[in-house]
C-alpha positions as CSV (number, residue, x, y, z in Angstrom):
1,M,-42.4,33.1,16.4
2,K,-38.6,33.1,16.1
3,N,-39.0,29.5,18.0
4,I,-42.0,28.5,15.8
5,T,-39.6,29.1,13.0
6,L,-36.5,27.5,14.4
7,S,-38.8,24.6,15.5
8,I,-40.0,23.9,11.9
9,M,-36.6,24.4,10.2
10,F,-35.0,21.8,12.9
11,L,-38.1,19.7,12.2
12,L,-37.3,20.0,8.0
13,V,-33.5,19.1,8.8
14,S,-34.1,16.7,10.6
15,M,-36.8,14.8,8.4
16,V,-34.2,15.1,5.4
17,T,-31.1,13.9,7.6
18,G,-33.6,11.0,8.3
19,Q,-34.5,10.1,4.8
20,S,-30.9,10.3,4.0
21,E,-29.8,8.0,6.6
22,K,-32.7,5.9,5.4
23,A,-31.8,5.8,1.8
24,L,-28.0,5.1,2.7
25,V,-28.7,2.2,4.8
26,K,-31.1,0.8,1.8
27,E,-28.4,1.8,-0.7
28,K,-25.4,0.0,1.6
29,K,-27.8,-2.9,1.9
30,E,-28.3,-3.3,-1.6
31,K,-24.7,-3.3,-2.5
32,M,-23.9,-5.8,0.0
33,E,-26.7,-7.7,-1.9
34,M,-25.0,-7.6,-5.0
35,M,-21.9,-8.8,-3.7
36,M,-23.0,-11.5,-2.0
37,A,-24.8,-12.5,-5.0
38,W,-21.6,-12.1,-7.4
39,K,-19.4,-14.1,-4.7
40,L,-22.2,-16.5,-4.2
41,T,-22.2,-17.2,-7.8
42,E,-18.4,-17.2,-8.0
43,H,-18.2,-19.4,-5.0
44,L,-21.2,-22.1,-6.4
45,K,-19.8,-21.5,-9.9
46,L,-23.6,-21.3,-11.1
47,T,-23.9,-21.1,-14.7
48,N,-26.8,-18.9,-15.6
49,K,-29.3,-21.4,-16.0
50,E,-28.7,-22.6,-12.2
51,A,-28.4,-18.7,-11.4
52,E,-31.8,-18.0,-12.8
53,K,-33.8,-20.9,-10.8
54,F,-31.3,-20.4,-7.6
55,F,-31.7,-16.7,-6.8
56,P,-35.6,-16.3,-6.5
57,R,-35.3,-18.8,-3.9
58,F,-32.2,-17.5,-2.1
59,R,-34.2,-13.8,-2.1
60,E,-37.3,-15.4,-0.5
61,H,-35.1,-17.4,2.1
62,R,-33.2,-14.5,2.9
63,E,-36.3,-12.6,3.6
64,T,-37.8,-15.2,6.0
65,M,-34.5,-15.5,7.5
66,N,-34.4,-12.0,8.2
67,S,-37.9,-12.1,9.4
68,F,-36.9,-14.1,11.9
69,T,-34.0,-12.0,12.7
70,D,-36.0,-9.1,13.1
71,K,-38.3,-11.1,15.9
72,E,-35.2,-11.8,17.5
73,K,-33.9,-8.1,18.0
74,K,-37.5,-7.1,19.1
75,L,-37.5,-9.7,22.0
76,N,-34.0,-8.6,22.9
77,A,-34.8,-5.1,22.8
78,E,-37.9,-5.5,24.8
79,I,-35.9,-7.6,27.7
80,K,-33.5,-4.9,27.2
81,E,-35.9,-1.8,28.0
82,K,-37.0,-4.0,31.3
83,I,-33.8,-4.4,32.3
84,E,-32.9,-0.8,31.8
85,R,-36.3,0.2,33.7
86,G,-35.4,-1.7,36.5
87,D,-38.4,-3.7,36.2
88,A,-38.3,-7.0,38.1
89,L,-38.0,-10.1,36.0
90,S,-39.8,-13.3,37.1
91,N,-38.8,-16.9,36.5
92,N,-41.6,-17.4,34.2
93,D,-40.9,-14.2,32.2
94,L,-37.0,-15.3,31.4
95,D,-38.7,-18.9,30.9
96,K,-40.9,-17.5,28.2
97,L,-38.0,-15.1,26.5
98,L,-35.8,-18.4,26.4
99,D,-38.7,-20.3,25.0
100,E,-39.3,-17.9,22.4
101,L,-35.5,-17.4,21.1
102,S,-35.0,-21.0,21.1
103,G,-38.2,-21.4,19.3
104,L,-36.9,-18.9,16.6
105,E,-33.8,-20.7,16.5
106,R,-35.3,-23.9,15.8
107,K,-37.4,-22.2,13.0
108,K,-34.3,-21.0,11.5
109,I,-32.6,-24.0,11.3
110,K,-35.5,-25.8,9.7
111,E,-35.8,-23.0,7.1
112,K,-32.0,-23.4,6.6
113,K,-32.4,-27.2,6.1
114,S,-35.7,-26.9,4.3
115,F,-34.1,-24.3,1.6
116,I,-31.0,-26.6,1.0
117,D,-32.9,-29.4,0.5
118,G,-35.2,-27.5,-1.6
119,L,-32.4,-27.1,-4.0
120,E,-31.7,-30.5,-4.7
121,G,-32.1,-31.2,-8.5
122,H,-31.3,-27.8,-9.1
123,L,-27.8,-27.6,-7.5
124,N,-25.4,-30.6,-7.3
125,N,-24.5,-31.9,-3.8
126,V,-21.3,-30.0,-3.9
127,Q,-22.8,-26.6,-4.5
128,R,-25.3,-27.3,-1.9
129,A,-22.5,-28.0,0.6
130,K,-20.6,-25.0,-0.1
131,L,-23.8,-22.9,0.3
132,I,-24.2,-24.2,4.3
133,G,-21.6,-22.0,5.5
134,F,-21.5,-19.4,2.7
135,E,-23.1,-16.9,4.4
136,H,-20.8,-17.0,7.9
137,R,-18.0,-17.0,6.0
138,F,-18.8,-14.1,3.8
139,R,-20.0,-11.9,6.8
140,K,-16.4,-12.8,8.6
141,D,-14.5,-11.9,5.3
142,I,-16.5,-8.6,5.4
143,R,-16.0,-7.9,8.9
144,D,-12.0,-8.8,8.3
145,E,-11.6,-6.4,5.6
146,L,-13.7,-3.5,7.5
147,K,-11.3,-4.1,10.1
148,H,-8.2,-4.1,8.3
149,H,-9.3,-1.1,5.9
150,K,-10.3,0.8,9.0
151,K,-6.5,0.4,10.1
152,G,-5.4,1.5,6.7
153,D,-3.8,-2.1,6.7
154,K,-2.1,-3.0,3.0
155,K,-2.6,-6.4,3.6
156,R,-6.3,-6.1,2.6
157,D,-5.2,-6.3,-1.1
158,R,-3.9,-9.5,-0.9
159,P,-6.2,-12.3,-1.4
160,Q,-7.4,-14.4,1.3
161,F,-6.3,-18.0,2.1
162,D,-7.1,-20.8,4.4
163,K,-5.0,-22.8,6.5
164,K,-4.4,-25.3,3.8
165,G,-3.5,-22.4,1.5
166,N,-6.4,-22.5,-0.6
167,H,-7.7,-19.2,-1.5
168,F,-10.8,-18.4,0.1
169,W,-13.4,-18.4,-2.7
170,K,-12.5,-21.1,-4.8
């Protein structure tokens, strides 16, 4: 009886912990999305009218891109599992994996091009060009900030500048 009670308590604690971890991850993701939207609005200098048309499309684009990333992660997890189990990988298996991964990369590129092309008439060419590299630079900036934060580096309070001395987000 004591073992059953302990097992139930352990199960309940793990369920609560699991839910709180999921909620925490969801909350962090939402904060990141809000921060990205804020930085994007600032970086592209979007008017309210432009933002109203841009962000629904942007969210849809991000969902599509996330689905590609999820598929890529699944493929990588499958191959990692096979390797860890010691399964033999034939040339055919490896070719199939490479074909699927490269197909996903092509779809990502096609989706990104289609998204940016579809913004013609809603954003000007400078805004569309700024959008091309935004996410990569945004993620790099976040990583750098986290790295400095973990080190206790006081430089993180300073604005970020590129090699020419221009403020990163301007």
